C-alpha positions as CSV (number, residue, x, y, z in Angstrom):
1,X,145.9,81.0,91.5
2,X,142.9,83.4,91.0
3,X,142.6,82.7,87.3
4,X,142.8,79.0,87.8
5,X,140.1,79.2,90.5
6,X,137.9,81.3,88.3
7,X,138.2,78.8,85.4
8,X,137.4,75.9,87.7
9,X,134.5,77.6,89.5
10,X,133.0,78.8,86.2
11,X,133.2,75.3,84.7
12,X,131.5,73.6,87.7
13,X,128.8,76.2,88.3
14,X,127.9,76.5,84.6
15,X,127.8,72.7,84.3
16,X,125.6,72.5,87.3
17,X,123.4,75.3,86.1
18,X,121.5,75.3,89.4
19,X,118.4,77.1,88.2
20,X,118.6,76.0,84.6
21,X,119.2,79.5,83.2
22,X,121.8,78.3,80.7
23,X,119.7,75.4,79.6
24,X,116.9,77.9,79.0
25,X,119.1,79.9,76.6
26,X,120.7,82.5,79.0
27,X,124.2,83.7,78.0
28,X,127.2,81.8,79.3
29,X,128.1,84.6,81.7
30,X,124.7,84.5,83.5
31,X,126.2,83.3,86.8
32,X,129.2,85.7,86.5
33,X,128.4,87.7,89.7
34,X,127.9,84.6,91.7
35,X,131.0,83.0,90.3
36,X,133.1,86.0,91.4
37,X,131.8,85.7,94.9
38,X,132.3,82.0,95.0
39,X,135.9,82.4,93.8
40,X,136.6,84.8,96.7
41,X,135.2,82.2,99.1
42,X,137.2,79.4,97.5
43,X,140.4,81.3,97.9
44,X,139.7,82.0,101.6
45,X,138.1,78.7,102.6
46,X,139.9,76.0,104.5
47,X,137.8,73.1,103.1
48,X,135.0,72.1,100.8
49,X,132.4,72.5,103.6
50,X,133.1,76.2,103.8
51,X,132.9,76.4,100.0
52,X,129.5,74.6,100.0
53,X,128.2,77.0,102.7
54,X,129.3,79.9,100.6
55,X,127.8,78.5,97.4
56,X,124.5,78.0,99.2
57,X,124.5,81.4,100.8
58,X,125.4,83.2,97.5
59,X,122.8,81.5,95.4
60,X,120.1,81.8,98.1
61,X,120.7,85.6,98.3
62,X,120.9,86.1,94.5
63,X,117.8,84.0,93.6
64,X,115.8,84.2,96.8
65,X,115.1,80.5,96.9
66,X,116.4,77.6,99.0
67,X,119.3,75.5,97.8
68,X,120.0,72.0,99.1
69,X,123.3,71.9,101.0
70,X,124.1,68.4,99.8
71,X,123.9,69.6,96.1
72,X,126.1,72.6,97.0
73,X,128.6,70.3,98.7
74,X,128.9,68.0,95.7
75,X,129.9,71.1,93.6
76,X,132.1,72.4,96.3
77,X,133.9,69.1,96.7
78,X,134.5,69.0,92.9
79,X,135.9,72.5,92.9
80,X,138.1,71.9,96.0
81,X,139.5,68.7,94.6
82,X,140.3,70.1,91.1
83,X,141.8,73.3,92.5
84,X,143.8,71.9,95.5
85,X,144.2,68.1,95.2
86,X,144.8,67.7,91.5
87,X,148.0,69.8,91.8
88,X,149.6,67.4,94.3
């Protein structure tokens, strides 16, 4: 489950590229530390709202800037659905 979660979170976070590091030429593993923390949260969360809160908190701490909850929720919902709902 962890490997699947890591793949899904990596895909969604890198596609989102919340502060455009990848678009600016940063390496593909630029968000690796944040992704590891988000995976931990995903595996412990009971719903996409908890994941969104974790994403927001993790990125705000890492990059000392505000992140919009609604944008975090969109990513969290995509992660939640792909990880938990697509397997049903």
